[in-house]
VEXLO-148641 format. One line per 2 residues: number of its first residue (from 1); their letters; for each residue z, x, y of C-alpha. Coordinates in Angstrom, 1 decimal. Layout:
REM residues N
NUM) A) Z X Y  ... $
//
This chain:
REM residues 311
1) MS) 0.0 0.1 0.0  -0.6 1.3 3.4 $
3) EH) 1.9 1.4 5.9  -0.1 -0.3 8.5 $
5) VN) 1.8 -3.1 10.6  0.2 -6.2 11.7 $
7) CG) 2.2 -8.1 14.3  0.7 -11.3 12.9 $
9) CG) -0.2 -12.7 16.5  -3.8 -12.6 15.7 $
11) EH) -4.7 -10.9 18.6  -6.2 -7.5 19.3 $
13) HH) -3.9 -5.5 21.3  -5.4 -3.4 24.1 $
15) HA) -6.6 0.1 23.5  -3.8 1.8 25.2 $
17) DE) -1.2 0.3 22.5  -3.5 1.4 19.6 $
19) ES) -4.0 4.8 20.9  -0.1 5.1 21.4 $
21) KY) 0.3 3.9 17.9  -1.5 6.5 16.2 $
23) DF) -0.3 9.2 18.6  3.1 8.1 17.4 $
25) VI) 1.9 8.5 13.8  0.6 11.8 14.3 $
27) SE) 3.8 12.9 16.3  6.1 12.1 13.2 $
29) YS) 4.6 15.3 11.6  4.8 18.8 12.6 $
31) NA) 1.5 19.5 13.9  2.0 23.0 15.3 $
33) MS) 0.0 24.8 12.7  -1.7 27.9 13.8 $
35) DD) -4.9 28.9 12.1  -3.5 32.5 11.9 $
37) EV) -0.5 31.5 10.4  -2.1 29.3 7.7 $
39) AA) -4.4 32.1 7.0  -1.5 34.5 6.6 $
41) NV) 0.3 32.2 4.3  -2.7 31.4 2.1 $
43) KK) -3.4 35.2 2.0  0.1 36.0 0.5 $
45) LI) -0.1 33.0 -2.0  -3.4 34.4 -3.4 $
47) EE) -2.1 37.8 -3.6  1.2 37.0 -5.2 $
49) KV) 0.7 34.0 -7.4  -3.0 33.4 -8.6 $
51) EK) -3.0 36.1 -11.2  -0.3 34.5 -13.2 $
53) NN) -1.8 31.3 -13.2  -4.9 32.8 -15.0 $
55) TL) -4.0 31.4 -18.4  -5.9 29.3 -21.2 $
57) DV) -3.7 26.4 -20.7  -4.3 26.2 -16.7 $
59) KK) -8.1 26.6 -17.5  -7.9 23.7 -20.0 $
61) LL) -6.1 21.5 -17.2  -8.5 22.6 -14.4 $
63) FN) -11.6 21.4 -16.7  -9.7 18.1 -17.2 $
65) CI) -9.4 17.8 -13.5  -13.1 18.2 -12.7 $
67) DL) -15.1 15.4 -11.1  -18.3 16.3 -12.7 $
69) TT) -20.8 15.7 -9.9  -24.6 15.3 -9.5 $
71) LK) -25.6 14.4 -5.9  -29.1 15.6 -5.6 $
73) CT) -32.2 13.8 -4.1  -33.9 14.5 -7.2 $
75) DS) -31.3 12.4 -9.2  -33.0 9.6 -11.1 $
77) EE) -31.9 7.1 -13.7  -33.0 9.3 -16.5 $
79) SV) -31.2 12.6 -15.3  -28.1 10.5 -14.6 $
81) MA) -28.1 9.1 -17.9  -28.7 12.5 -19.7 $
83) FT) -25.8 13.9 -17.5  -23.5 11.0 -18.7 $
85) EK) -24.5 11.6 -22.3  -23.3 15.1 -21.9 $
87) VN) -19.8 13.9 -21.3  -20.0 11.6 -24.4 $
89) EF) -21.3 14.4 -26.5  -18.3 16.7 -25.4 $
91) DD) -15.5 14.8 -27.1  -17.5 15.4 -30.4 $
93) KY) -18.4 18.9 -29.8  -14.9 20.0 -28.5 $
95) PD) -12.4 17.3 -30.2  -9.4 19.5 -29.2 $
97) LK) -10.2 19.6 -25.4  -9.6 17.0 -22.9 $
99) NV) -12.8 15.8 -21.2  -13.7 15.9 -17.4 $
101) AA) -11.7 13.5 -15.0  -14.6 11.6 -13.9 $
103) IC) -18.4 11.6 -13.2  -19.2 11.6 -9.5 $
105) VY) -22.7 10.0 -8.5  -24.5 8.2 -5.6 $
107) PN) -23.6 4.5 -5.6  -26.9 3.2 -6.8 $
109) FA) -26.2 5.2 -10.3  -22.8 3.4 -11.0 $
111) KI) -24.5 1.1 -13.3  -26.3 3.8 -15.4 $
113) VN) -23.3 5.8 -15.8  -21.1 2.4 -16.7 $
115) DT) -23.7 1.5 -19.3  -24.0 4.9 -20.7 $
117) LQ) -20.4 6.3 -20.7  -18.6 5.8 -24.0 $
119) VE) -15.7 8.0 -23.9  -12.2 6.9 -22.9 $
121) NV) -10.3 8.4 -19.8  -13.2 9.4 -17.7 $
123) GI) -13.7 7.7 -14.4  -16.7 6.7 -12.5 $
125) AC) -16.5 8.0 -9.0  -19.2 7.1 -6.4 $
127) VS) -19.9 8.6 -3.0  -20.0 5.6 -0.5 $
129) GG) -19.9 4.6 3.2  -23.0 6.6 4.6 $
131) FP) -22.3 9.7 2.6  -22.6 12.6 3.7 $
133) SS) -22.5 11.9 7.4  -20.7 8.8 7.5 $
135) QT) -23.2 7.7 10.3  -24.0 4.2 9.4 $
137) FQ) -22.9 0.5 10.3  -19.4 -0.3 9.2 $
139) EI) -21.1 -3.4 7.5  -23.2 -1.2 5.4 $
141) KI) -20.3 1.0 4.4  -18.5 -2.0 3.2 $
143) AE) -21.6 -3.5 1.3  -22.3 -0.2 -0.4 $
145) TA) -18.6 0.3 -1.4  -18.4 -3.3 -2.8 $
147) MA) -21.8 -3.0 -4.6  -20.5 0.3 -6.2 $
149) IH) -17.4 -1.1 -7.5  -19.3 -4.3 -8.9 $
151) DG) -21.7 -1.9 -10.8  -18.7 -0.2 -12.4 $
153) AT) -17.2 2.4 -10.1  -13.7 2.9 -10.6 $
155) EI) -13.3 5.4 -7.6  -14.8 5.6 -4.3 $
157) DI) -15.3 8.7 -2.1  -16.1 8.0 1.6 $
159) VL) -16.3 10.4 4.5  -14.1 10.3 7.4 $
161) SV) -16.0 9.1 10.8  -15.7 12.7 11.9 $
163) GK) -17.7 12.1 15.1  -15.1 9.2 16.0 $
165) FL) -12.2 11.5 15.2  -13.3 14.5 17.4 $
167) SG) -14.1 12.0 20.3  -10.5 10.8 20.0 $
169) DY) -11.2 7.3 18.6  -8.4 7.2 16.1 $
171) EG) -8.3 3.5 16.0  -11.9 3.5 15.0 $
173) VC) -11.4 6.1 12.4  -8.3 4.3 10.8 $
175) DE) -9.8 0.7 11.2  -12.6 1.8 8.9 $
177) IQ) -10.6 3.5 6.4  -8.2 0.4 6.1 $
179) EL) -11.2 -1.9 5.7  -12.6 0.1 2.9 $
181) KS) -9.4 0.5 1.2  -8.9 -3.1 1.1 $
183) VC) -12.7 -3.5 -0.5  -11.3 -0.9 -3.0 $
185) GE) -8.2 -2.8 -3.9  -6.6 -1.0 -6.9 $
187) KH) -9.5 1.2 -7.3  -8.7 4.8 -5.8 $
189) LK) -10.1 5.6 -2.5  -10.7 9.2 -1.7 $
191) VI) -11.3 10.2 1.9  -13.5 13.3 2.5 $
193) LE) -12.2 14.9 5.7  -15.4 17.4 5.9 $
195) TG) -12.8 20.3 7.0  -15.6 22.6 7.8 $
197) AL) -16.6 20.3 10.7  -13.0 19.7 11.8 $
199) AT) -12.5 23.5 12.1  -9.0 23.9 13.1 $
201) AE) -5.8 23.6 11.2  -4.5 21.1 13.7 $
203) NI) -7.5 19.0 13.3  -7.3 19.0 9.6 $
205) KK) -3.6 18.1 9.8  -4.2 15.2 12.0 $
207) AS) -7.1 13.8 9.9  -4.9 14.2 7.0 $
209) IL) -2.2 12.1 8.4  -4.6 9.4 9.7 $
211) SI) -6.4 9.1 6.3  -3.1 8.8 4.4 $
213) YS) -1.7 6.3 6.9  -4.9 4.1 6.5 $
215) GA) -4.7 3.9 2.8  -6.4 7.0 1.1 $
217) DF) -5.1 7.5 -2.4  -6.7 11.0 -2.3 $
219) IK) -7.7 13.2 0.5  -10.6 15.7 -0.3 $
221) TS) -11.9 18.7 1.6  -15.7 18.3 1.9 $
223) TG) -18.9 16.6 0.8  -20.4 19.9 -0.2 $
225) KE) -23.5 19.2 2.2  -21.8 21.0 5.3 $
227) SP) -20.8 24.6 5.5  -18.3 25.8 5.2 $
229) AA) -17.3 23.7 2.2  -13.7 23.7 0.9 $
231) TP) -11.5 26.6 1.8  -8.1 27.6 0.8 $
233) EA) -6.9 27.4 4.4  -7.9 23.7 4.7 $
235) AY) -6.3 22.8 1.2  -3.2 24.6 2.2 $
237) VM) -3.0 22.3 5.5  -3.9 19.1 3.5 $
239) CQ) -1.3 19.8 0.6  1.4 20.5 3.4 $
241) TI) 0.6 17.0 4.8  0.8 15.4 1.6 $
243) KE) 4.1 17.1 1.0  5.4 15.8 4.2 $
245) YY) 4.3 12.3 3.6  5.8 12.4 0.3 $
247) QK) 9.2 13.5 1.5  9.1 10.7 4.1 $
249) TG) 7.7 7.7 1.9  8.3 8.7 -1.7 $
251) RK) 4.3 8.1 -2.2  2.1 10.7 -3.8 $
253) IG) -1.4 11.0 -2.5  -3.9 13.2 -4.5 $
255) FK) -5.7 16.2 -3.4  -9.4 17.0 -4.2 $
257) PA) -11.0 20.4 -3.1  -14.9 20.1 -3.3 $
259) GG) -17.9 22.0 -2.3  -18.3 25.7 -2.8 $
261) IN) -16.1 25.9 -5.9  -18.3 28.6 -7.6 $
263) TV) -15.9 30.4 -10.0  -13.0 29.9 -12.0 $
265) HD) -11.1 32.2 -9.4  -11.9 29.5 -7.0 $
267) AL) -10.5 26.9 -8.9  -7.3 28.8 -9.7 $
269) VY) -6.8 29.6 -5.9  -6.7 25.7 -5.3 $
271) YT) -4.5 25.1 -8.4  -2.1 27.7 -7.2 $
273) IV) -1.9 26.2 -3.6  -1.1 22.7 -5.1 $
275) KE) 1.5 24.1 -7.4  3.2 26.2 -4.9 $
277) LL) 3.2 23.3 -2.1  3.4 20.2 -4.3 $
279) GE) 4.8 21.3 -7.4  4.2 20.5 -11.2 $
281) EW) 4.1 16.7 -10.6  0.8 17.1 -9.0 $
283) LN) -0.8 19.3 -11.7  -2.6 16.5 -13.5 $
285) NE) -5.9 14.7 -13.0  -4.1 11.6 -11.6 $
287) LF) -3.4 13.5 -8.3  -5.6 16.8 -8.4 $
289) RL) -9.4 16.7 -8.8  -11.9 19.5 -8.3 $
291) GT) -15.3 18.3 -7.1  -18.0 20.6 -8.7 $
293) SR) -20.4 20.7 -11.4  -21.0 24.5 -11.7 $
295) LA) -17.3 24.9 -12.6  -17.5 23.0 -15.9 $
297) NL) -19.6 25.4 -17.7  -17.9 28.4 -16.2 $
299) CL) -14.6 27.0 -17.1  -15.6 25.8 -20.5 $
301) SE) -16.9 29.5 -21.2  -13.5 31.1 -20.2 $
303) IV) -11.8 28.5 -22.7  -14.0 29.1 -25.6 $
305) GE) -14.4 32.9 -25.1  -18.1 32.9 -24.9 $
307) EV) -20.9 31.8 -22.4  -21.5 28.2 -22.8 $
309) KF) -24.2 26.1 -20.9  -23.3 22.8 -22.3 $
311) F) -23.5 20.7 -19.1 $
//
Protein backbone atom coordinates (compact mmCIF):
# COMPACT_ATOMS: atom_id res chain seq x y z
CA MET A 1 0.00 0.00 0.00
CA SER A 2 1.24 3.47 -0.78
CA GLU A 3 1.34 5.98 2.04
CA HIS A 4 -0.27 8.63 -0.07
CA VAL A 5 -2.93 10.50 1.87
CA ASN A 6 -6.13 11.64 0.22
CA CYS A 7 -8.03 14.22 2.23
CA GLY A 8 -11.28 12.98 0.69
CA CYS A 9 -12.67 16.41 -0.11
CA GLY A 10 -12.56 15.60 -3.82
CA GLU A 11 -10.84 18.84 -4.75
CA HIS A 12 -7.42 19.27 -6.22
CA HIS A 13 -5.41 21.42 -3.87
CA HIS A 14 -3.46 24.15 -5.54
CA HIS A 15 0.07 23.47 -6.64
CA ALA A 16 1.87 25.07 -3.69
CA ASP A 17 0.33 22.64 -1.22
CA GLU A 18 1.23 19.70 -3.43
CA GLU A 19 4.74 21.00 -3.89
CA SER A 20 5.29 21.41 -0.16
CA LYS A 21 3.87 17.91 0.41
CA TYR A 22 6.52 16.31 -1.81
CA ASP A 23 9.27 18.50 -0.42
CA PHE A 24 8.17 17.39 3.04
CA VAL A 25 8.32 13.71 2.05
CA ILE A 26 11.83 14.22 0.70
CA SER A 27 12.90 16.21 3.76
CA GLU A 28 12.14 13.24 6.02
CA TYR A 29 15.22 11.51 4.61
CA SER A 30 18.88 12.44 4.85
CA ASN A 31 19.57 13.95 1.44
CA ALA A 32 23.03 15.27 2.10
CA MET A 33 24.79 12.64 0.02
CA SER A 34 27.83 13.93 -1.76
CA ASP A 35 28.91 12.11 -4.90
CA ASP A 36 32.48 11.90 -3.58
CA GLU A 37 31.38 10.35 -0.31
CA VAL A 38 29.27 7.75 -2.12
CA ALA A 39 32.14 6.92 -4.49
CA ALA A 40 34.55 6.50 -1.56
CA ASN A 41 32.13 4.22 0.33
CA VAL A 42 31.56 2.08 -2.76
CA LYS A 43 35.27 1.80 -3.49
CA LYS A 44 35.92 0.64 0.07
CA LEU A 45 33.08 -1.91 -0.09
CA ILE A 46 34.32 -3.34 -3.37
CA GLU A 47 37.91 -3.58 -2.14
CA GLU A 48 37.04 -5.17 1.19
CA LYS A 49 33.93 -7.28 0.66
CA VAL A 50 33.37 -8.49 -2.90
CA GLU A 51 35.97 -11.24 -3.06
CA LYS A 52 34.57 -13.18 -0.12
CA ASN A 53 31.17 -13.29 -1.86
CA ASN A 54 32.75 -14.93 -4.90
CA THR A 55 31.37 -18.40 -4.09
CA LEU A 56 29.37 -21.09 -5.85
CA ASP A 57 26.33 -20.55 -3.64
CA VAL A 58 26.29 -16.83 -4.34
CA LYS A 59 26.53 -17.44 -8.09
CA LYS A 60 23.59 -19.86 -7.91
CA LEU A 61 21.61 -17.20 -6.10
CA LEU A 62 22.62 -14.53 -8.64
CA PHE A 63 21.41 -16.77 -11.44
CA ASN A 64 18.08 -17.22 -9.65
CA CYS A 65 17.74 -13.41 -9.39
CA ILE A 66 18.13 -12.74 -13.12
CA ASP A 67 15.35 -11.09 -15.08
CA LEU A 68 16.34 -12.70 -18.38
CA THR A 69 15.80 -9.87 -20.78
CA THR A 70 15.29 -9.37 -24.50
CA LEU A 71 14.44 -5.81 -25.55
CA LYS A 72 15.60 -5.55 -29.14
CA CYS A 73 13.91 -3.97 -32.13
CA THR A 74 14.48 -7.32 -33.87
CA ASP A 75 12.45 -9.32 -31.33
CA SER A 76 9.65 -11.27 -32.97
CA GLU A 77 7.03 -13.78 -31.88
CA GLU A 78 9.37 -16.54 -33.09
CA SER A 79 12.44 -15.23 -31.29
CA VAL A 80 10.58 -14.59 -28.03
CA MET A 81 9.03 -18.05 -28.17
CA ALA A 82 12.48 -19.61 -28.64
CA PHE A 83 13.83 -17.44 -25.81
CA THR A 84 11.06 -18.70 -23.52
CA GLU A 85 11.58 -22.33 -24.59
CA LYS A 86 15.18 -22.05 -23.36
CA VAL A 87 13.86 -21.25 -19.89
CA ASN A 88 11.56 -24.29 -20.10
CA GLU A 89 14.48 -26.50 -21.17
CA PHE A 90 16.66 -25.23 -18.34
CA ASP A 91 14.68 -27.17 -15.75
CA ASP A 92 15.35 -30.45 -17.58
CA LYS A 93 18.97 -29.74 -18.38
CA TYR A 94 19.91 -28.41 -14.91
CA PRO A 95 17.43 -29.98 -12.47
CA ASP A 96 19.61 -29.14 -9.45
CA LEU A 97 19.69 -25.41 -10.16
CA LYS A 98 16.98 -22.83 -9.59
CA ASN A 99 15.80 -21.16 -12.79
CA VAL A 100 15.90 -17.44 -13.60
CA ALA A 101 13.50 -15.16 -11.70
CA ALA A 102 11.59 -13.81 -14.69
CA ILE A 103 11.58 -13.28 -18.43
CA CYS A 104 11.51 -9.59 -19.32
CA VAL A 105 10.07 -8.53 -22.70
CA TYR A 106 8.20 -5.76 -24.49
CA PRO A 107 4.49 -5.73 -23.59
CA ASN A 108 3.33 -6.97 -26.98
CA PHE A 109 5.10 -10.26 -26.24
CA ALA A 110 3.49 -10.95 -22.85
CA LYS A 111 0.98 -13.31 -24.42
CA ILE A 112 3.63 -15.32 -26.30
CA VAL A 113 5.65 -15.77 -23.11
CA ASN A 114 2.54 -16.61 -21.13
CA ASP A 115 1.45 -19.21 -23.70
CA THR A 116 4.93 -20.75 -24.02
CA LEU A 117 6.24 -20.72 -20.45
CA GLN A 118 5.77 -24.05 -18.69
CA VAL A 119 8.03 -23.88 -15.64
CA GLU A 120 6.99 -22.81 -12.17
CA ASN A 121 8.25 -19.76 -10.30
CA VAL A 122 9.36 -17.74 -13.33
CA GLY A 123 7.67 -14.36 -13.64
CA ILE A 124 6.71 -12.49 -16.79
CA ALA A 125 8.00 -8.94 -16.61
CA CYS A 126 7.05 -6.33 -19.21
CA VAL A 127 8.61 -2.94 -19.76
CA SER A 128 5.73 -0.51 -20.09
CA GLY A 129 4.70 3.11 -19.99
CA GLY A 130 6.50 4.43 -23.03
CA PHE A 131 9.73 2.54 -22.36
CA PRO A 132 12.57 3.56 -22.56
CA SER A 133 12.00 7.34 -22.56
CA SER A 134 8.68 7.51 -20.69
CA GLN A 135 7.72 10.23 -23.17
CA THR A 136 4.16 9.49 -24.15
CA PHE A 137 0.62 10.30 -23.01
CA GLN A 138 -0.29 9.07 -19.56
CA GLU A 139 -3.41 7.44 -21.05
CA ILE A 140 -1.15 5.37 -23.30
CA LYS A 141 1.01 4.33 -20.35
CA ILE A 142 -2.06 3.20 -18.45
CA ALA A 143 -3.49 1.31 -21.44
CA GLU A 144 -0.16 -0.35 -22.24
CA THR A 145 0.27 -1.48 -18.63
CA ALA A 146 -3.30 -2.80 -18.41
CA MET A 147 -2.93 -4.66 -21.72
CA ALA A 148 0.36 -6.25 -20.65
CA ILE A 149 -1.25 -7.49 -17.42
CA HIS A 150 -4.27 -8.74 -19.32
CA ASP A 151 -1.94 -10.72 -21.59
CA GLY A 152 -0.18 -12.38 -18.66
CA ALA A 153 2.47 -10.01 -17.30
CA THR A 154 3.08 -10.63 -13.60
CA GLU A 155 5.46 -7.68 -13.18
CA ILE A 156 5.62 -4.27 -14.82
CA ASP A 157 8.77 -2.18 -15.26
CA ILE A 158 8.08 1.50 -15.97
CA VAL A 159 10.42 4.46 -16.39
CA LEU A 160 10.16 7.44 -14.06
CA SER A 161 9.24 10.63 -15.94
CA VAL A 162 12.80 11.91 -15.75
CA GLY A 163 12.05 15.14 -17.61
CA LYS A 164 9.30 16.01 -15.13
CA PHE A 165 11.53 15.08 -12.21
CA LEU A 166 14.45 17.23 -13.38
CA SER A 167 12.15 20.20 -13.96
CA GLY A 168 10.83 19.88 -10.39
CA ASP A 169 7.35 18.57 -11.20
CA TYR A 170 7.30 16.05 -8.36
CA GLU A 171 3.53 16.03 -8.31
CA GLY A 172 3.39 14.92 -11.95
CA VAL A 173 6.01 12.23 -11.33
CA CYS A 174 4.22 10.84 -8.28
CA ASP A 175 0.70 10.98 -9.67
CA GLU A 176 1.79 8.95 -12.67
CA ILE A 177 3.50 6.25 -10.61
CA GLN A 178 0.48 6.00 -8.31
CA GLU A 179 -1.86 5.71 -11.25
CA LEU A 180 0.22 2.93 -12.79
CA LYS A 181 0.54 1.13 -9.47
CA SER A 182 -3.24 1.16 -9.14
CA VAL A 183 -3.46 -0.48 -12.59
CA CYS A 184 -0.97 -3.15 -11.42
CA GLY A 185 -2.86 -3.92 -8.23
CA GLU A 186 -1.13 -6.88 -6.58
CA LYS A 187 1.30 -7.27 -9.47
CA HIS A 188 4.73 -5.85 -8.76
CA LEU A 189 5.60 -2.43 -10.15
CA LYS A 190 9.28 -1.73 -10.73
CA VAL A 191 10.18 1.92 -11.29
CA ILE A 192 13.28 2.58 -13.40
CA LEU A 193 15.01 5.77 -12.30
CA GLU A 194 17.42 6.02 -15.27
CA THR A 195 20.19 6.96 -12.86
CA GLY A 196 22.63 7.92 -15.63
CA ALA A 197 20.30 10.77 -16.60
CA LEU A 198 19.72 11.80 -12.97
CA ALA A 199 23.50 12.04 -12.61
CA THR A 200 23.90 13.04 -8.94
CA ALA A 201 23.54 11.10 -5.71
CA GLU A 202 21.11 13.73 -4.46
CA ASN A 203 18.82 13.37 -7.50
CA ILE A 204 18.95 9.57 -7.29
CA LYS A 205 18.03 9.75 -3.62
CA LYS A 206 15.07 12.06 -4.25
CA ALA A 207 13.81 10.00 -7.18
CA SER A 208 14.08 6.84 -5.06
CA ILE A 209 12.07 8.40 -2.22
CA LEU A 210 9.33 9.70 -4.52
CA SER A 211 9.05 6.37 -6.37
CA ILE A 212 8.75 4.36 -3.17
CA TYR A 213 6.32 6.87 -1.67
CA SER A 214 4.14 6.58 -4.77
CA GLY A 215 3.85 2.79 -4.58
CA ALA A 216 6.89 1.26 -6.30
CA ASP A 217 7.48 -2.33 -5.17
CA PHE A 218 10.98 -2.25 -6.67
CA ILE A 219 13.32 0.51 -7.75
CA LYS A 220 15.54 -0.22 -10.74
CA THR A 221 18.62 1.64 -11.93
CA SER A 222 18.35 1.85 -15.69
CA THR A 223 16.70 0.91 -18.95
CA GLY A 224 19.98 -0.20 -20.51
CA LYS A 225 19.19 2.16 -23.39
CA GLU A 226 20.98 5.19 -21.90
CA SER A 227 24.61 5.59 -20.97
CA PRO A 228 25.81 5.25 -18.27
CA ALA A 229 23.49 2.41 -17.20
CA ALA A 230 23.74 0.78 -13.75
CA THR A 231 26.62 1.91 -11.56
CA PRO A 232 27.62 0.70 -8.10
CA GLU A 233 27.35 4.31 -6.88
CA ALA A 234 23.70 4.58 -7.96
CA ALA A 235 23.02 1.18 -6.40
CA TYR A 236 24.52 2.35 -3.12
CA VAL A 237 22.28 5.41 -2.96
CA MET A 238 19.17 3.42 -3.89
CA CYS A 239 19.85 0.70 -1.33
CA GLN A 240 20.53 3.34 1.32
CA THR A 241 17.09 4.84 0.58
CA ILE A 242 15.39 1.42 0.71
CA LYS A 243 17.05 0.87 4.09
CA GLU A 244 15.89 4.20 5.51
CA TYR A 245 12.37 3.59 4.22
CA TYR A 246 12.32 0.13 5.80
CA GLN A 247 13.50 1.57 9.12
CA LYS A 248 10.68 4.14 9.00
CA THR A 249 7.82 1.93 7.81
CA GLY A 250 8.79 -1.74 8.10
CA ARG A 251 8.04 -2.16 4.38
CA LYS A 252 10.62 -3.86 2.18
CA ILE A 253 11.20 -2.48 -1.30
CA GLY A 254 13.12 -4.51 -3.87
CA PHE A 255 16.21 -3.40 -5.79
CA LYS A 256 17.11 -4.14 -9.41
CA PRO A 257 20.30 -3.03 -11.13
CA ALA A 258 19.99 -3.28 -14.91
CA GLY A 259 22.02 -2.30 -17.94
CA GLY A 260 25.75 -2.81 -18.29
CA ILE A 261 25.94 -5.89 -16.06
CA ASN A 262 28.52 -7.54 -18.28
CA THR A 263 30.46 -9.86 -15.96
CA VAL A 264 29.89 -12.06 -12.95
CA HIS A 265 32.11 -9.65 -11.05
CA ASP A 266 29.70 -6.79 -11.85
CA ALA A 267 26.84 -8.87 -10.42
CA LEU A 268 28.89 -9.71 -7.33
CA VAL A 269 29.43 -5.99 -6.73
CA TYR A 270 25.66 -5.38 -6.68
CA TYR A 271 25.10 -8.44 -4.51
CA THR A 272 27.70 -7.10 -2.05
CA ILE A 273 26.09 -3.66 -1.89
CA VAL A 274 22.69 -5.22 -1.17
CA LYS A 275 24.18 -7.55 1.44
CA GLU A 276 26.12 -4.84 3.24
CA LEU A 277 23.40 -2.17 3.22
CA LEU A 278 20.21 -4.22 3.41
CA GLY A 279 21.33 -7.55 4.80
CA GLU A 280 20.57 -11.22 4.23
CA GLU A 281 16.79 -10.67 4.15
CA TRP A 282 17.15 -8.98 0.75
CA LEU A 283 19.26 -11.71 -0.81
CA ASN A 284 16.50 -13.54 -2.68
CA ASN A 285 14.60 -12.94 -5.90
CA GLU A 286 11.59 -11.52 -4.06
CA LEU A 287 13.65 -8.40 -3.27
CA PHE A 288 16.71 -8.54 -5.54
CA ARG A 289 16.78 -8.81 -9.33
CA LEU A 290 19.42 -8.33 -11.98
CA GLY A 291 18.27 -7.08 -15.38
CA THR A 292 20.51 -8.72 -17.96
CA SER A 293 20.67 -11.39 -20.61
CA ARG A 294 24.45 -11.62 -20.90
CA LEU A 295 24.91 -12.64 -17.28
CA ALA A 296 22.90 -15.86 -17.55
CA ASN A 297 25.46 -17.76 -19.64
CA LEU A 298 28.41 -16.25 -17.80
CA CYS A 299 27.00 -17.14 -14.42
CA LEU A 300 26.00 -20.62 -15.55
CA SER A 301 29.50 -21.20 -16.96
CA GLU A 302 31.07 -20.38 -13.59
CA ILE A 303 28.55 -22.58 -11.75
CA VAL A 304 29.15 -25.66 -13.91
CA GLY A 305 32.88 -24.99 -14.35
CA GLU A 306 33.06 -24.79 -18.15
CA GLU A 307 31.95 -22.38 -20.84
CA VAL A 308 28.22 -22.75 -21.46
CA LYS A 309 26.21 -20.98 -24.15
CA PHE A 310 22.79 -22.22 -23.11
CA PHE A 311 20.68 -19.09 -23.45
